[in-house]
N, C-alpha and C positions, 0 to 999 in steps of 0.2 A: 445502757440500750435497753429498753424496757421490753420492746418487741422478743428480745434473745434472751430473756432470764427464765421465762417459762419451758423456754426449749433446751435451754440449759441445764435446766435442774432434773428434766426427763431421761436429758442424755446421761446426766452421771448418776440416775439411780441405774438405768439401763447397764452402763458399765460398771457397778458394782455389782451387778445379780448376774452379768455376762464373764465376770473376771477380766476384763479388758485392761483395767486400771484399778491400782490398791484405793485412788481416791483422787475426788474431782479435785482440780485446780481451784485456788482464791478467785472469786469473784473479780477481783483487782486483773490477777493475770488474765484473765477471759477476756475483759475491758480492753488490755492492752496488747492481744494480739487483733482484738477487730480493728484498733486503733492503726497498727503498724502494717495492718494489709490494706486498710484505708489509704493512709499515707504512701504506701509502694504503688497503687494504682495511680494515683494522682500524679505522683514522679513519672509514672509511663509515660501519662497521657499530656504530660509539659512540652513544650516547643524548647529548641537547643537551648536560648536565652535561658529560661527560667532553669531548665536543666542546669546553666553552667553557673546561676546565681544559687542555687540550691547546692552542688555539690563540687561546683569546679573544674565539673566535667566539659573539656573542652569540643566545640562541636564538630568532629573528625569528617562526617557525612556532610554537611553542610558547605565547609568547608572545599571537601573534593568535589561536590558537584558544582559548584561555581568554577570551580578550575577545569572542570568537566566541558560545561557551557562552553566556554574560550576554545580551548584544545580543537573540541569536535566539532566547532562553528570552523576555526580558520582550515581545518581539514578539509570541509565539506565545499567551501570555498575554492581550495585549491583543485579537489577532484572534480568540483562544476567546470569551473574556467577549462581545465583538459577535459573533459567529457564532451564542452561547446565545443571546441574546435573538433575535436575526432566528429562528432554529430554534423556539424557545417559542412567538413571535408565530405561525408560521404551523400550529402543532401545537392552538394553543386556537383563532385561527380555523376550522380544520379542523371542529375537535370542534362549533365556534360554528354552522357551515352543517348539520351535520347534526340539532343541536335544532332549529332553523328551519324544514329542510325535509324532515325525514323524522318523518311522523307517530307520536308514542308511540314515539319514540327515548329508551332512557334507558340512554344510555353502554353499549351493547353494544357485543361484541368484534367486530372487525373482520370482515365475512364470517358472521355469525349474523343479520342483521337479511334475514329472507325473506318472500315473499307467498305465501297459497295459492289464495285464491278472486279470480275475477276484482272483486265489487263493492271485494276488499281495492288491488287494483291500480289503477281508477281512482280511486278516494278519495286514494291517497297521490300520484297524479298531480296531481290540480284541488289540493290541500294547496299541493302545491311550487307551483304557480305562482300560487296565492293569498299566499301566504308572498312569492313574488317580487314582486307589486303591493303589497301591505300593508308591506312589510319596514321603511320608515321610523317607522311606528310599532306595529313588534315588538320589532325589537332595541335593543340598548343600547350597541351600538358601532356608532364613526363609521362606518359602511359605508353605500358610494354607489352608486349605478348607475355605467355607464361613460357616455360620451358620444362620439359621432364626430361632427364639425361641426354641434353644437349640438342633435343629437337622443340620445337613450337608446338603446343596442343592447339588441334585443328578447330574452327568452328563446325557445331552439330547442328543442321538440318533436319528436325524431327516432324512426322507426320502420325497424327490419332486418326483413325478414322475407324468406319465398320464395314468387320469383314464381306459383309452382301448387302447391297441396297437397290433398291429396284422401286423407285415413287414416280408415280406419274399424277397428277394433281387434276389433269382434265380428265380422270376416267373414275378419280377416284380411290386411287388402286396402290397397294405400296406390299415389298414383300423387301422385309431387311432380318439380316442375322443380327444382334447386339451384341456380338462379341466385336472387341476391341484389338486392331491390330498398331503396331507400331513400325515405323520404317525410319531411317536416319542414312544421311549421308554427309561424308566429312571432309569439309575443306582447310586446307593448308594452307597462312601467309604466304606462302612462295610462289602459289601459283596463282599466275598474270593471265587474264581476258576479260575482255569488254561484256559489258554488259547484255548485249546484242545477241551474244553467243551464248550467256552462259548457261543460259537451258538446253539448249543443243548438248552444250559440253558437258552438263550433267547427267543428262535424261531425265530431268527432276518435271513430274508434272504432277497436277492436284485435281483429284476426282473429288468436286466439290459436293456432289451430292449425298456422298461419304464422310466427307472431312469434316471431321471433330476438333482441331487445330493444327496449327502448325508452330510449334517452337523452336527458337532458335538459340542455342547454346554457346555461351564463348566467355574466355577467363583472362582479363587482364591485370596488370600489375600496374603499382605506383607508390609512391612516398610522399608523405605528409610533413613539408618542410616548412608549415607556417609555425610548430610547434619550436622551432630553433629559436625563433624571438622571445620565446617564454621561458628559453635556458632549458630545455626538456628536448632530448631526443629524439630525431624524426622516426616515426615506424615507418613500415613497410604494409602495402595491404594488396590485397586478393581479391577482384572484383569477380565473382561469380554472375554472370548477366545472363538472362530467361528474357527473350521476347515473343511474346505467346502473342497470336493470331487465333481469336477465338470466335470460334464459327458452331459452338453446341447448342446453339436455340435454333440454328436453319429458318432466321428470319430475315436472308436480305442483307443483315448488317454484321461485318466482321470487328469484333471489339480487339484493339490494340494495345498492349501495355508491357512497360518494362520493370521488369522485378530485377533488385540486388541481393546479393548475397556474400558480406565482407566477411576477411579471414584477416585479423591485423596480428602481426608477429613483429619479432626485433630482428632489425636488418643483420645482412652475413657480417659487413665490413662497413665500417663509418668512420668519419675523421671530421669533426668541426671546430677549425683552428679558435683558438684560447679559449674554450672550454673545458670541463671536467668531468669528473662525474662526480664532483662535490653538493649539486643540487639534488640529486638524486640520493646520496646518502643523508643529507636533509632530510628530506620527506619521508624515507623511509625510519627517522629515526622520530621524525612526528609520529608517523603512526604506532612506531613503539610504544612512545609515552600513551597515546590516546587510548590502546590494548592495555596497558601494564593501571592504566588509572580506572578504565572501565572491569577491570578483575577484582582490584583493589573495590571499585563501588559493590560490585556484585557480592564481592563477601560478606561485606560490613551490611546491607540489605538484608542477605538473607539471613544473615544471625538476627538481627532486627524483626525479622518474618517470623524466625524460629519461637525467637522470646514472646513475642505475642501470642502466639497460639498456644506455650506453655503458661503464659498469664491465664488466657483466657479459660484454658484447663482450670487450672488453680481456683480462678473465681467462681466458675460452676461449680466445683466441688466445695468450697466454701458457702455459696448461698443454699445450695444443698444442707449440709451441714446444719448453718446456724440460725436459720430461717426456712430450712425445709420448703424451699420453692426452686423450681426449675428456671435457667435464665433464658429469657428470648434470644428468638433467633436473630433480630438487630441488634440486641446487644452484644451476644457473641461476635457478629461480625464487627465490633466496633476497636476489636482488639486486631483484626488482619489490614493491617494501612494499605488502602489500594496505591499511596503513591510509592511504596516499596514495590510492589508489583510492577508497577509502570517503569521505575527507574530499573528495577531487575531486566525485563524485557528490551526495555532502550540499549541495558548494558551487553545484551545478549546479540543484538543485531549490531550493536557496533561495534563486537571483536568479529563477528564474521563477514560485514563490509568491510572493517580495516585488514582484515586478512586478504579477503578478493583486490583492495586495494595495493596488498604490496605485489601478489601475484601478476597485476595489470602490472604495477612501474618497472616490475622484473620480467618484462614479458612472457611469464608462464600461462594466464589464461590475458582471455581477450573480451569478457563477459561484463561489459559496461553496465548492459540494464539492470543486471540481479545487483551490483555493486551500488547504485544508485538506487535502488530501493530500497536494500539494506540501510543504508548511509542515509539517506533522505527521510525513511521512514524513525530512525533511531534519533535523527536531529530535532524532527519534530515532536516526539516525547518527551526529549531532552526539556526543551522549551516549554511544553507544556507542563510537566512536572515543576518548572519556577512560581507555577500560580500554587502550590504547597504552603512554599515558604512567602508568600506574602499573605496566604491564609493566615499565620500567626498573628497578623494586626487584623482586629475585631471591625474595621472599616472597609478592609479590603478582601474579607472570606465570604460576602455576602452573593457570589458569583459560586463558590463552589460548594455552599452551602444550598444554594438553588438548583443547581445542578442536580448534586445529590438528592436533595428530597422528591424532586421531579421526576429523576429517571425512572422509578418505576410505574406512576401513570402515564409517562409516555409511550414508554412502552407497548402498555396496554393498549393505548389508546391508538398507536401505530398500528399494530398489528389488526384492529378491526379496521382501520379506514386502509389499508393494506388489502383487505379483500374487493371492497368497492373499486379501488384504483386498478387492481389485476383486471375486476370484471372488462375495467372502460379499456383497459388496454388490449386484451382478447378480441373485443368490440369492434372497435377502431383499427385493428388489424387484418379482420377480417371482411371487413366491410369497404371501409375507405383507402385500406393500401393499396389494391388498383389503382385508384381514378388519385391520389394525394400522395406526393413524393415523401412527408412528414409521417407516411402511415406506412411507407413500402414495407418495411420490418418490424418485426416485434422490439428491436432493440429501439429501431427510430420514435415506435410510438411513446414508450416508457420515455424517451429523453425530451419528446413534444411535448407529452402531460404533463412532465414536473415543470417546463418553460412555462407553459400555462398558468402553474399555480404560481409560478413567482411573477406574474403580466408581464411575461416577455411573447414577443410575436404575435399577440395575439388578430389583431388585423389581418397579419399577411396568412396567417393560418387559417381562417375566413376564407380569405380571398383564393388563394393557391387550390382550386379544386379544377382539374383536369374537364377541359370543355366536351370530352367523349361521357360524362358521366351524366347519367337520364335525371328526369326532375324528381324521383323518387330519390336517390342516391343523394341529390341536394340538400333536399328535406329532412333527410335522415343525420346529413352531417351537421344541420342548424341546430336539430332538438340534440342531438347528441355533445355538441360543444355547448352550447348556452347551458344544457344540465349540468353539464361536468362542471363547468367553468363557477355557477351559482352555488352547486354544493361543496365542491373543495375552497373556493376563495374566499365564501360569504359565511359557510359553516364549518366547515372539518379546520380550516388555516384558524379561523376566530376561536374555535372550540381549545385546537391546541395551544394558543397563545394564552388564552384563559386558564389552563391548566399548569402553565410556568410563574403565570401571573399570581395564582392562587396560591399555590408555595413561597412564592416570595414576599408576599400578605404574611405568611404565618409566619415564616422565619424572622421578618423582620418585629413582628407582636413578640415570638417569643425572647428576642434579643433585647429588645425594651424592655420586659415584665424580667427578665434575668432566669427567667422558671425553667430548673431542669426537664426534661422532656425524657428520660426512659429512666429504667430501673438504676443503671449503674451510674448514668448523673446523678441519680437521687444519693444515691449512696457513698457518693466523690465527692459530692459537694457539703457532706458533714464534716469533712475534713476541713477545718481552718488555717493550718497549719500554714502559710506565704514562703517563697520559695528563699527569702533571705533568712528564715527565721533559724536556721542552722539544724533543725530536727531531721534535715534527709540525710544529712553527715553520717547516723549511726543507723541509717534505716537499714542497709544489710545486714548487720548483727543482730537487729531486732527480727530480722524477719527470719532468722536462722531458726528461733522457736519455734513459727508457723510449720517447721518441719514435721514436727512431731505429731502423731495421729492423733492420741491422745488431747495434747492440750488444744490443737487447733481443727482439726478435720472429723474428730471423734472416731 
């Protein structure tokens, strides 16, 4: 190493002056230390197959990841089927409640069911009360009332209204106290009366000038029996239903909606002929194996990350000592394996999700949504991690190298484009929101504009401008949409693709030329020892020499 010789001589003289070492090491020993450290770095960046050839080291992490993919996917499929049955059961019951309690409901879309006359409001409230009282004679499902201490829980009708309100549109005057009061009445299912006398019996009346909303609360119980066909024990459900008559706008239109909050728990006493708890024990065993495998993977990957950080520190110290140069940040990040970070995050999510799944199966927990997010994200990361092993083959790693190379430029480009995008979002929301359904809220605006960038619903977006909009708003909408589509589709999106294409061409050229592109790669490329050479077998013993501060790092 010609570059290191003068540096070595000056360091030797300095050590003699300062009394750190009695004599400088032979030049052959210095060269051997450098070669051993270079070989150690090359071994660190080998793939599992090359490491097995070099030292006979079995690829435990690779085999464990393959095993994890199989069992985690099987676990997710099992949970997905169970979750699908639960969600379907909830949705179908919600539809049942709308048909039972909303008068004249005909599978209308959410939010389109509304009332416009006082008589209709009273009729619908009485219809709900009578439907609740006569539930057992109406429903074809296994619905029942909730009981507390041997008594059925009542249906509650609650009004929310202004404390005082005097409004006279004719004289353009009003006097209002905006404090909100609430008044409730309770109706037990044992009561029986006809709909015509219900108002008089309950002394129930509504002051529509002050009314904000009428909320009707009721609780029903049922059992999800469809899980029996999949060899799972049925769950018991509590449906806490709220039927809301919304009059906050005071526009003459009272919107009616049904909301449903579900509680899932284990039934008190059950018996299913010809079944046992073996299936539950099998599922719990699979979850336990998944947790154990992820825990082992977490330990192995964490150890590998720590080893990489230690080697990064040694390489930085080595370069400072031998070449009097600092290692660039990009070279330092080469030692931090992002795939291991990805696997560690996936393992943590899988362990947490599997713990929740065990709690759901044993009926201690009922939070399906959180468990679904954890297991779904973990499985996504596990399958994305498979790309790492494809990257060991040079013909398959183009995607990985392109994504990694283009990522910094793409992030900078997206930050600039996001400023323009947000400007269009706020402008469209404030100007077109009152006249266009797709621009009604800020969330809808962002979704609509993103769809336009991808070429979706362009004509319908142009077309669906409400007739109430004047010529000025119509003209503005055309200028707004034409400029946005021209700017983002023809310029921003094209530049975005060009950034990635340019990175791909650069990487493709460097692969063909086989030219190292960093200090670290140049340093490692000088090691010509192949994995099958046998020289890596004694690398650990040679590396021990490098621990001497006099012989290696000065």
